[in-house]
DOVEX-423660 format. One line per 8 residues: their letters; for each residue x, y, z of N, C-alpha, C, O. Coordinates in pm, whole numbers. Layout:
residues N
A) X,Y,Z,X,Y,Z,X,Y,Z,X,Y,Z | ...
end
This chain:
residues 309
MAWQAVVA) -1688,89,846,-1550,73,804,-1489,-50,873,-1521,-78,988 | -1403,-123,803,-1341,-243,857,-1216,-205,937,-1112,-170,880 | -1228,-212,1069,-1117,-168,1153,-997,-261,1141,-884,-217,1158 | -1021,-390,1111,-908,-480,1095,-823,-439,976,-702,-462,973 | -887,-377,876,-813,-328,761,-729,-206,798,-617,-191,750 | -783,-121,885,-707,-5,933,-582,-51,1008,-473,2,986 | -600,-150,1096,-487,-201,1175,-383,-264,1084,-263,-241,1103 | -426,-343,986,-332,-409,895,-252,-307,815,-131,-323,797
ALSAIVGA) -318,-202,769,-248,-100,691,-153,-19,778,-42,14,735 | -194,12,898,-104,83,991,20,-1,1019,130,52,1034 | 1,-132,1026,112,-221,1055,214,-224,942,327,-271,960 | 175,-175,825,268,-170,713,386,-80,744,494,-98,688 | 367,16,832,471,113,864,513,106,1010,632,106,1041 | 415,102,1099,442,120,1242,498,-8,1303,424,-93,1352 | 631,-20,1298,698,-136,1355,821,-93,1431,837,25,1462 | 908,-188,1461,1025,-159,1544,1120,-60,1476,1171,31,1541
GFVSGREV) 1143,-78,1346,1233,13,1275,1180,154,1272,1256,250,1283 | 1050,167,1257,987,298,1255,999,365,1391,1029,484,1400 | 975,290,1498,982,346,1632,1125,383,1668,1146,479,1743 | 1223,310,1618,1362,345,1645,1399,477,1580,1484,550,1631 | 1336,509,1467,1365,633,1396,1478,622,1297,1500,715,1219 | 1552,511,1296,1669,500,1209,1631,500,1062,1692,571,981 | 1531,421,1027,1493,414,886,1433,545,838,1452,583,722 | 1361,615,926,1303,744,889,1414,846,866,1404,932,778
WVFFAGYG) 1519,837,945,1632,928,925,1701,900,791,1731,993,716 | 1725,774,763,1799,738,641,1724,779,515,1784,831,421 | 1593,754,513,1518,780,391,1468,924,379,1450,974,268 | 1447,992,492,1380,1123,485,1449,1231,568,1499,1329,511 | 1454,1216,698,1495,1325,786,1638,1370,762,1670,1487,782 | 1725,1279,720,1864,1315,697,1885,1417,586,1992,1476,575 | 1783,1437,504,1792,1536,395,1740,1673,437,1736,1765,355 | 1701,1687,562,1651,1816,607,1510,1843,558,1429,1751,542
APGEVLAG) 1480,1972,533,1345,2011,491,1297,1940,365,1182,1898,361 | 1381,1923,262,1333,1849,144,1291,1706,177,1201,1650,113 | 1356,1648,277,1319,1513,317,1180,1506,377,1113,1403,368 | 1136,1614,438,1000,1620,492,897,1612,378,792,1549,392 | 929,1676,268,840,1670,150,836,1529,95,730,1479,56 | 953,1464,92,958,1325,46,874,1235,135,806,1144,85 | 877,1259,265,797,1179,358,648,1194,327,573,1097,331 | 606,1318,296,466,1339,260,429,1265,133,319,1209,124
AAALLIGA) 519,1264,35,492,1191,-89,483,1041,-63,397,973,-118 | 572,990,21,568,849,56,439,815,128,384,706,112 | 389,909,209,263,888,281,148,863,184,66,775,206 | 143,941,77,38,923,-24,52,789,-94,-47,722,-123 | 176,749,-123,199,621,-187,156,505,-97,101,405,-144 | 182,519,31,143,413,124,-9,399,127,-61,287,126 | -79,511,130,-225,506,128,-277,442,0,-365,356,4 | -223,485,-115,-266,429,-243,-233,281,-254,-312,203,-306
GAWRLAGG) -114,242,-205,-75,102,-211,-162,15,-123,-200,-95,-162 | -193,63,-2,-279,-14,88,-418,-33,27,-477,-140,38 | -470,73,-37,-601,63,-102,-597,-38,-215,-691,-116,-233 | -489,-39,-292,-478,-131,-406,-463,-275,-360,-514,-367,-425 | -394,-296,-250,-373,-431,-199,-498,-489,-134,-515,-611,-129 | -586,-402,-84,-705,-448,-12,-789,-540,-99,-831,-503,-209 | -814,-659,-48,-897,-754,-120,-830,-819,-238,-894,-896,-309 | -702,-790,-261,-635,-843,-380,-524,-939,-347,-409,-916,-382
RDIAHATG) -558,-1047,-280,-454,-1140,-236,-378,-1200,-354,-262,-1238,-339 | -442,-1209,-471,-372,-1263,-586,-257,-1174,-629,-162,-1219,-693 | -267,-1045,-595,-159,-952,-627,-57,-948,-515,63,-951,-541 | -104,-942,-391,-13,-929,-278,69,-1056,-255,180,-1051,-203 | 14,-1170,-296,79,-1297,-269,183,-1324,-377,148,-1358,-490 | 311,-1310,-343,417,-1320,-442,445,-1466,-477,423,-1556,-396 | 493,-1488,-599,532,-1620,-644,672,-1611,-704,722,-1503,-732 | 734,-1727,-723,862,-1731,-789,969,-1650,-718,985,-1658,-597
CWRVALGL) 1041,-1570,-797,1152,-1493,-741,1102,-1388,-642,1176,-1348,-552 | 977,-1342,-657,925,-1243,-563,899,-1304,-426,910,-1236,-324 | 865,-1429,-424,848,-1498,-295,983,-1505,-222,990,-1482,-102 | 1088,-1536,-296,1222,-1540,-237,1264,-1400,-192,1323,-1384,-85 | 1234,-1299,-275,1271,-1161,-240,1202,-1117,-111,1265,-1056,-25 | 1074,-1148,-97,1002,-1110,24,1056,-1185,146,1061,-1130,256 | 1097,-1309,126,1160,-1383,234,1292,-1319,276,1324,-1312,394 | 1368,-1273,176,1494,-1205,205,1470,-1072,276,1542,-1038,369
FSLVTLAA) 1368,-997,231,1332,-873,300,1303,-900,447,1350,-827,535 | 1227,-1006,472,1191,-1039,610,1314,-1078,691,1325,-1041,808 | 1405,-1152,630,1526,-1195,700,1614,-1077,739,1660,-1068,852 | 1636,-985,644,1721,-869,673,1653,-778,776,1719,-724,865 | 1521,-762,763,1450,-678,858,1452,-740,997,1461,-668,1097 | 1443,-872,1005,1456,-941,1134,1592,-913,1196,1602,-889,1316 | 1697,-916,1115,1831,-886,1165,1838,-744,1220,1900,-719,1323 | 1775,-650,1150,1774,-511,1196,1698,-498,1328,1739,-423,1416
VLAALGSL) 1589,-572,1341,1510,-569,1465,1593,-624,1582,1593,-566,1691 | 1663,-734,1559,1748,-790,1664,1860,-693,1702,1894,-677,1819 | 1918,-627,1600,2024,-530,1627,1972,-411,1707,2041,-359,1794 | 1847,-368,1678,1787,-258,1754,1767,-299,1900,1789,-218,1991 | 1726,-423,1922,1711,-472,2059,1847,-477,2129,1857,-445,2247 | 1950,-517,2056,2084,-519,2113,2131,-381,2154,2188,-363,2261 | 2107,-284,2067,2144,-146,2098,2066,-94,2219,2122,-26,2305 | 1938,-126,2223,1855,-82,2335,1901,-148,2465,1905,-82,2570
GQLRLGLP) 1936,-275,2459,1985,-345,2578,2114,-286,2630,2137,-281,2751 | 2198,-242,2539,2323,-179,2581,2298,-44,2646,2358,-11,2748 | 2208,36,2587,2178,168,2641,2105,161,2775,2135,237,2867 | 2009,69,2785,1923,65,2904,1982,-21,3015,1968,13,3133 | 2047,-134,2979,2092,-230,3080,2244,-244,3088,2296,-308,3179 | 2314,-184,2992,2460,-195,2991,2511,-330,2947,2626,-365,2974 | 2427,-408,2878,2467,-542,2834,2535,-535,2697,2503,-446,2617 | 2628,-626,2669,2684,-633,2534,2571,-660,2434,2488,-748,2459
PWIVEAAA) 2566,-589,2322,2455,-607,2227,2434,-750,2183,2320,-794,2166 | 2544,-826,2163,2528,-960,2108,2453,-1053,2203,2386,-1146,2158 | 2463,-1027,2333,2391,-1111,2429,2239,-1091,2415,2163,-1187,2414 | 2198,-967,2403,2056,-936,2386,2006,-990,2252,1897,-1047,2243 | 2087,-973,2148,2049,-1021,2015,2032,-1172,2015,1937,-1225,1957 | 2126,-1243,2079,2117,-1389,2085,1995,-1434,2164,1926,-1527,2124 | 1969,-1367,2276,1853,-1403,2358,1723,-1379,2282,1631,-1461,2288 | 1717,-1267,2211,1595,-1236,2134,1575,-1337,2021,1463,-1381,1996
ALLVALGS) 1684,-1372,1952,1674,-1470,1844,1626,-1605,1897,1543,-1671,1836 | 1680,-1645,2012,1638,-1771,2075,1491,-1765,2115,1417,-1862,2097 | 1450,-1652,2170,1312,-1637,2216,1213,-1649,2100,1113,-1720,2111 | 1240,-1578,1990,1143,-1582,1880,1145,-1717,1810,1043,-1761,1758 | 1261,-1784,1808,1267,-1917,1747,1187,-2018,1829,1115,-2101,1774 | 1200,-2009,1961,1122,-2097,2048,973,-2067,2038,890,-2157,2034 | 941,-1938,2033,801,-1897,2026,735,-1932,1895,612,-1944,1890 | 813,-1949,1789,754,-1977,1658,679,-2110,1657,584,-2127,1581
SRGTAMLR) 722,-2203,1742,654,-2333,1747,515,-2322,1807,432,-2411,1787 | 489,-2214,1880,358,-2195,1943,271,-2098,1863,158,-2069,1902 | 325,-2049,1751,248,-1957,1668,254,-1815,1722,314,-1789,1826 | 190,-1724,1649,192,-1582,1686,53,-1530,1720,28,-1410,1712 | -38,-1620,1756,-176,-1578,1781,-184,-1477,1895,-260,-1380,1887 | -106,-1499,2001,-113,-1408,2115,-64,-1268,2075,-122,-1167,2116 | 43,-1264,1995,94,-1136,1950,-7,-1064,1862,-22,-942,1872 | -77,-1138,1777,-177,-1077,1690,-292,-1019,1771,-346,-914,1737
RGQGLLLV) -330,-1088,1880,-440,-1038,1962,-404,-905,2026,-492,-821,2047 | -279,-886,2057,-237,-762,2120,-191,-655,2022,-144,-550,2064 | -205,-683,1892,-152,-590,1792,-219,-454,1798,-153,-351,1790 | -352,-453,1814,-422,-326,1817,-378,-239,1933,-355,-119,1917 | -366,-300,2053,-324,-226,2171,-180,-176,2155,-148,-63,2194 | -95,-259,2097,44,-220,2074,51,-102,1978,131,-10,1998 | -30,-104,1874,-32,6,1778,-73,137,1845,-15,242,1817 | -173,130,1932,-217,251,2002,-102,307,2086,-79,428,2085
LVIGLVAL) -31,220,2158,82,263,2239,190,327,2154,238,436,2185 | 228,260,2046,337,309,1961,299,440,1893,377,535,1893 | 179,445,1837,135,567,1769,132,685,1866,178,794,1833 | 77,661,1985,70,768,2083,206,821,2123,225,942,2133 | 302,730,2146,435,773,2190,512,842,2078,581,942,2102 | 502,790,1956,570,855,1843,514,994,1821,588,1090,1805 | 380,1004,1820,317,1133,1798,352,1232,1910,380,1348,1883 | 350,1185,2035,381,1272,2149,525,1323,2140,550,1442,2158
TAVISLGH) 618,1233,2113,758,1273,2102,778,1373,1989,850,1471,2004 | 714,1347,1875,730,1435,1760,670,1573,1787,732,1675,1756 | 551,1577,1845,483,1705,1870,562,1789,1970,581,1909,1951 | 608,1724,2077,689,1797,2177,816,1851,2112,857,1964,2138 | 878,1770,2027,1003,1810,1963,984,1927,1867,1069,2014,1858 | 872,1928,1796,846,2036,1701,826,2169,1772,839,2275,1711 | 795,2164,1902,777,2286,1978,906,2339,2040,904,2440,2110 | 1017,2271,2014,1146,2314,2067,1242,2343,1952,1227,2290,1841
SGSPATAK) 1339,2427,1979,1441,2454,1878,1557,2358,1898,1589,2320,2011 | 1621,2320,1788,1735,2232,1795,1838,2273,1693,1845,2390,1652 | 1918,2178,1651,2016,2202,1545,1969,2124,1423,2005,2007,1407 | 1888,2186,1336,1823,2112,1229,1920,2041,1136,2034,2084,1117 | 1873,1930,1080,1951,1862,977,1967,1958,859,1874,2030,824 | 2083,1958,799,2113,2050,690,2029,2018,568,2029,1906,518 | 1957,2120,520,1881,2102,396,1979,2093,280,2071,2175,269 | 1960,1996,194,2052,1979,82,1974,1929,-38,1866,1873,-24
PLPLAALV) 2029,1950,-158,1960,1904,-279,1935,1754,-273,2019,1677,-225 | 1820,1714,-320,1786,1573,-317,1845,1502,-440,1813,1538,-553 | 1930,1403,-418,1979,1324,-531,1870,1233,-583,1769,1211,-516 | 1890,1180,-702,1792,1089,-761,1769,969,-670,1657,919,-660 | 1875,924,-603,1862,808,-514,1762,834,-402,1692,742,-359 | 1754,960,-354,1659,992,-248,1516,987,-300,1426,942,-229 | 1495,1034,-422,1361,1029,-481,1316,885,-501,1202,849,-470 | 1406,803,-553,1375,662,-571,1354,595,-434,1267,509,-418
GSVGYAAF) 1435,638,-337,1424,578,-204,1291,604,-137,1242,519,-63 | 1232,721,-162,1102,750,-100,994,657,-155,905,613,-81 | 1002,629,-285,910,531,-344,940,392,-289,850,316,-254 | 1069,361,-282,1109,230,-234,1073,206,-90,1042,93,-52 | 1077,311,-9,1039,296,132,893,252,143,861,159,217 | 807,319,69,665,281,68,649,139,17,574,59,73 | 721,108,-92,710,-24,-153,758,-134,-58,693,-238,-45 | 870,-109,7,929,-208,97,835,-244,211,815,-362,242
NLALAGDG) 778,-143,273,687,-167,385,556,-231,340,502,-318,408 | 504,-188,225,381,-247,174,403,-391,130,314,-476,146 | 520,-420,75,549,-557,34,549,-651,154,498,-763,146 | 607,-606,265,612,-689,385,473,-708,446,443,-814,502 | 388,-606,436,255,-613,499,144,-649,401,29,-664,441 | 179,-663,273,76,-681,170,-16,-799,193,-138,-788,175 | 41,-912,232,-42,-1030,250,-138,-1011,367,-253,-1056,362 | -91,-944,473,-177,-918,588,-291,-824,552,-404,-843,598
IARSTAGL) -263,-723,471,-368,-631,426,-471,-706,343,-591,-688,361 | -423,-789,252,-514,-864,166,-604,-958,247,-724,-966,223 | -544,-1029,343,-622,-1122,425,-726,-1049,509,-839,-1096,522 | -688,-935,565,-779,-864,656,-896,-801,582,-997,-769,644 | -884,-782,452,-991,-716,376,-1063,-811,281,-1154,-769,208 | -1024,-938,281,-1086,-1034,190,-1237,-1042,214,-1281,-1065,326 | -1314,-1023,109,-1459,-1035,117,-1530,-915,176,-1653,-918,188 | -1459,-811,213,-1522,-695,275,-1563,-588,174,-1640,-497,207
GAPGRRGA) -1513,-598,53,-1552,-502,-51,-1507,-360,-21,-1395,-338,26 | -1594,-264,-51,-1560,-121,-36,-1521,-83,106,-1425,-8,123 | -1592,-131,212,-1550,-95,348,-1407,-138,379,-1334,-66,447 | -1368,-254,329,-1232,-301,351,-1130,-211,284,-1025,-180,341 | -1161,-170,162,-1069,-81,90,-1059,56,157,-952,114,165 | -1173,105,203,-1170,234,273,-1086,224,400,-1009,315,432 | -1102,114,473,-1024,95,595,-875,90,565,-795,150,636 | -838,17,460,-696,8,423,-642,144,382,-530,180,417
LIGGLAAG) -722,219,307,-679,353,263,-659,445,384,-558,515,393 | -755,444,475,-744,531,593,-625,490,680,-551,575,728 | -607,359,699,-494,312,777,-361,347,713,-267,388,781 | -353,332,580,-230,366,509,-198,514,517,-83,552,539 | -300,598,500,-279,742,508,-243,785,651,-161,875,670 | -305,722,750,-272,754,889,-127,717,920,-57,792,988 | -85,602,871,55,562,889,148,661,820,253,697,874 | 109,706,701,189,803,629,197,937,700,301,1002,700
LLLTLEAM) 87,978,762,86,1102,839,181,1093,958,255,1187,986 | 179,980,1026,269,960,1139,415,959,1092,503,1014,1159 | 438,897,978,572,896,918,620,1039,893,733,1074,926 | 535,1121,834,570,1259,803,599,1339,930,693,1418,935 | 516,1318,1031,535,1388,1159,669,1350,1221,741,1437,1270 | 703,1222,1220,830,1178,1277,947,1234,1196,1047,1277,1254 | 936,1232,1064,1044,1286,979,1065,1435,1007,1179,1481,1012 | 956,1509,1025,968,1653,1055,1040,1676,1187,1126,1763,1198
ALARFGGA) 1004,1598,1289,1067,1614,1420,1215,1581,1415,1297,1656,1469 | 1251,1471,1352,1391,1431,1345,1473,1531,1264,1585,1564,1301 | 1415,1578,1153,1488,1671,1066,1506,1807,1131,1610,1870,1114 | 1407,1851,1204,1410,1987,1258,1476,1998,1395,1517,2107,1435 | 1487,1886,1466,1538,1897,1602,1689,1886,1609,1752,1960,1684 | 1749,1797,1534,1893,1783,1550,1962,1699,1445,1928,1583,1425 | 2060,1759,1376,2138,1686,1278,2224,1578,1341,2259,1481,1273 | 2259,1591,1470,2343,1492,1538,2273,1358,1554,2338,1258,1584
LGSVDLPL) 2141,1354,1534,2066,1229,1550,2107,1124,1447,2085,1005,1467 | 2167,1169,1337,2206,1074,1233,2318,981,1274,2344,882,1205 | 2385,1009,1385,2499,928,1427,2462,823,1532,2550,753,1581 | 2334,811,1566,2294,716,1670,2206,607,1612,2143,626,1507 | 2202,493,1680,2123,379,1632,1973,404,1644,1896,361,1558 | 1931,472,1751,1789,489,1782,1756,639,1793,1742,690,1903 | 1744,708,1680,1724,854,1683,1601,899,1760,1606,999,1832 | 1490,829,1745,1368,872,1813,1384,859,1964,1333,942,2040
RQLAQAHG) 1452,756,2007,1478,737,2150,1566,851,2203,1545,902,2313 | 1664,890,2122,1751,1001,2160,1673,1131,2170,1697,1214,2257 | 1578,1147,2079,1492,1266,2080,1406,1267,2205,1391,1372,2269 | 1350,1153,2240,1267,1143,2361,1350,1171,2486,1301,1233,2580 | 1475,1125,2487,1563,1146,2601,1584,1294,2629,1601,1335,2744 | 1583,1375,2522,1602,1519,2538,1485,1584,2610,1498,1696,2660 | 1371,1515,2617,1252,1570,2681,1220,1504,2814,1114,1526,2871 | 1312,1421,2863,1291,1363,2995,1310,1212,2997,1285,1144,2898
AGLAAAVD) 1355,1162,3111,1381,1018,3125,1253,936,3115,1255,823,3067 | 1141,994,3161,1015,920,3156,971,891,3014,929,779,2984 | 978,991,2927,939,972,2787,1035,875,2719,993,793,2638 | 1163,885,2750,1262,793,2692,1233,649,2733,1244,557,2652 | 1197,630,2860,1166,495,2908,1042,440,2837,1037,321,2804 | 943,525,2814,821,482,2743,853,444,2599,802,344,2549 | 937,523,2533,977,490,2396,1058,360,2394,1043,279,2303 | 1144,341,2493,1219,215,2504,1123,96,2512,1145,-6,2446
LAVALSAV) 1019,110,2592,920,3,2604,852,-22,2470,832,-137,2431 | 817,85,2399,752,71,2269,844,3,2169,801,-83,2092 | 972,40,2170,1069,-24,2080,1080,-173,2111,1078,-256,2020 | 1090,-206,2240,1106,-346,2279,984,-429,2240,998,-537,2182 | 864,-380,2271,742,-454,2239,723,-467,2087,687,-573,2037 | 748,-358,2015,735,-362,1870,835,-459,1809,804,-532,1715 | 957,-458,1865,1061,-545,1812,1026,-692,1830,1045,-772,1738 | 977,-728,1947,941,-869,1972,827,-912,1879,831,-1020,1821
SAAASFLQ) 725,-826,1867,613,-857,1780,657,-869,1634,619,-962,1564 | 739,-771,1589,784,-772,1451,876,-890,1424,869,-952,1318 | 962,-922,1520,1056,-1033,1502,982,-1164,1477,1022,-1244,1393 | 875,-1186,1553,798,-1309,1536,738,-1318,1396,741,-1425,1334 | 685,-1207,1346,624,-1207,1213,729,-1226,1104,708,-1303,1010 | 841,-1155,1115,946,-1165,1014,1010,-1302,1013,1045,-1355,907 | 1027,-1361,1131,1083,-1496,1139,993,-1596,1067,1040,-1681,992 | 864,-1584,1091,769,-1675,1028,772,-1661,877,771,-1761,806
AAAEVFGG) 774,-1536,827,776,-1513,683,904,-1564,618,900,-1625,512 | 1018,-1539,683,1146,-1581,625,1163,-1733,632,1224,-1793,544 | 1108,-1794,737,1122,-1939,755,1051,-2017,644,1089,-2130,614 | 950,-1958,585,879,-2024,476,966,-2037,351,936,-2116,262 | 1073,-1960,346,1160,-1959,228,1298,-2016,258,1356,-2085,174 | 1350,-1989,376,1489,-2019,406,1511,-2129,509,1602,-2119,591 | 1430,-2231,508,1465,-2352,580,1428,-2364,726,1495,-2438,798 | 1328,-2297,772,1281,-2317,908,1326,-2210,1006,1421,-2137,978
PWTVAGIA) 1258,-2202,1121,1282,-2093,1216,1422,-2091,1277,1478,-1984,1297 | 1479,-2208,1306,1611,-2208,1370,1720,-2163,1275,1812,-2091,1314 | 1709,-2203,1149,1806,-2157,1049,1797,-2007,1031,1898,-1937,1030 | 1674,-1957,1018,1653,-1813,1000,1701,-1736,1122,1766,-1633,1107 | 1670,-1784,1241,1712,-1715,1363,1864,-1708,1371,1919,-1605,1412 | 1931,-1815,1332,2077,-1817,1334,2138,-1718,1236,2232,-1646,1270 | 2085,-1716,1114,2136,-1623,1012,2109,-1478,1054,2195,-1391,1042 | 1988,-1454,1104,1952,-1319,1146,2039,-1272,1262,2081,-1156,1266
FATSTLGV) 2066,-1362,1357,2152,-1324,1469,2292,-1288,1421,2348,-1186,1462 | 2348,-1371,1333,2483,-1343,1282,2486,-1208,1210,2582,-1132,1223 | 2381,-1180,1134,2375,-1052,1061,2356,-936,1158,2411,-828,1136 | 2280,-957,1263,2250,-849,1357,2374,-796,1427,2377,-681,1470 | 2478,-880,1438,2600,-837,1505,2674,-729,1426,2766,-667,1479 | 2635,-706,1301,2694,-596,1224,2653,-461,1281,2726,-363,1267 | 2537,-455,1347,2488,-331,1405,2372,-272,1329,2350,-303,1212 | 2298,-185,1395,2179,-125,1334,2214,-41,1212,2151,-55,1106
QPIVDQGY) 2312,45,1225,2339,140,1118,2386,74,988,2335,112,882 | 2479,-21,989,2515,-86,863,2399,-158,795,2385,-154,673 | 2315,-223,876,2203,-298,817,2100,-204,757,2058,-222,643 | 2060,-102,833,1956,-11,786,2010,84,679,1946,103,576 | 2126,142,704,2178,245,613,2217,188,478,2205,257,377 | 2263,64,475,2308,6,349,2210,-97,293,2185,-101,173 | 2156,-181,381,2067,-286,333,1929,-238,293,1876,-281,191 | 1870,-148,370,1734,-105,343,1720,-33,208,1625,-61,134
PLMAAAAS) 1811,59,173,1797,123,41,1802,24,-76,1733,43,-175 | 1884,-81,-65,1891,-182,-170,1759,-257,-182,1709,-279,-292 | 1702,-295,-68,1573,-364,-70,1462,-272,-118,1370,-316,-186 | 1470,-145,-81,1369,-49,-125,1369,-34,-276,1263,-25,-338 | 1487,-32,-336,1496,-19,-482,1432,-140,-550,1360,-125,-649 | 1458,-260,-497,1397,-380,-555,1247,-381,-535,1172,-422,-624 | 1201,-336,-418,1057,-336,-389,981,-235,-473,860,-249,-490 | 1049,-135,-527,983,-35,-611,920,-101,-735,812,-62,-779
IWLVATLR) 988,-200,-788,935,-273,-905,805,-343,-867,708,-340,-942 | 806,-404,-749,685,-472,-699,569,-375,-684,456,-406,-719 | 598,-256,-630,492,-158,-607,432,-110,-738,310,-98,-750 | 516,-82,-837,466,-36,-967,375,-141,-1028,268,-110,-1080 | 419,-267,-1022,336,-375,-1078,205,-389,-1002,101,-416,-1062 | 209,-372,-869,89,-384,-787,-11,-273,-818,-130,-300,-834 | 38,-149,-825,-52,-36,-851,-112,-43,-992,-222,8,-1016 | -40,-106,-1084,-93,-123,-1219,-188,-241,-1232,-254,-260,-1333
GERPK) -192,-319,-1123,-283,-434,-1125,-225,-558,-1185,-299,-650,-1218 | -92,-563,-1201,-27,-680,-1254,29,-762,-1139,49,-712,-1029 | 53,-887,-1168,106,-976,-1065,252,-1003,-1094,284,-1066,-1195 | 346,-956,-1005,488,-979,-1029,520,-1126,-1037,465,-1207,-963 | 610,-1160,-1128,649,-1301,-1144,787,-1326,-1086,837,-1439,-1091
end
């Protein structure tokens, strides 16, 4: 099996937004028990999408308006990552969020000139850390009683959103999956499928923990961190470290992708910083569902084997 394909597919989901728990709450956990079912369905879509993208760079590589759309996805996601770092800096260090956001934007813009090779080399180790901490927090939480999120009927928007969540993450990681599996044939596809399904399983586990432990988590920027805090300062500190490392790694990748469309790293860093000052919740709660809806079209075309124009 091609392990690089497993890592690439896992990276489709396991990033800073996932570790913060905010996006998982918005798309799944906030709906209570029905949202857990949606998370499971999204997990299957992620696995199928990763398998379809494997070895198919002609499909994953967007052109025309889709290239611009993917650049915009990267820009907005970069802003969310910076906002998450700002929120974490305020919680952990007592700093005004904008100072941390500005410093992070400056850091990734400066680092872009040196490339992201060092970050890529550490990607596998970072994934192990993040997966372990997310799984540990979720498992511990499932063993405790809390104030569960209220189960409520799923609106059509939630059903579309579960598809869009899978599509959005696969669209951002599609080129990486295609590159990592190029020329590997069946082993590459199996690796992508296993990585995608593993990411989906982790997504489902996190959604279950957030939904079952506490409805109050919906009011915070970093729900998973809040969940870890309930089980001890040590676990919260470890999750903080995972959020910070994931955010820096993700920021570098998103900056690079957006810069290819929107005029270079400094321009992108400036726009992302300005957007990040809106805060985590406005960006994720309002921006992500819109991008997910647009990405759903891309996913349907990809699974059908067509190339979006």
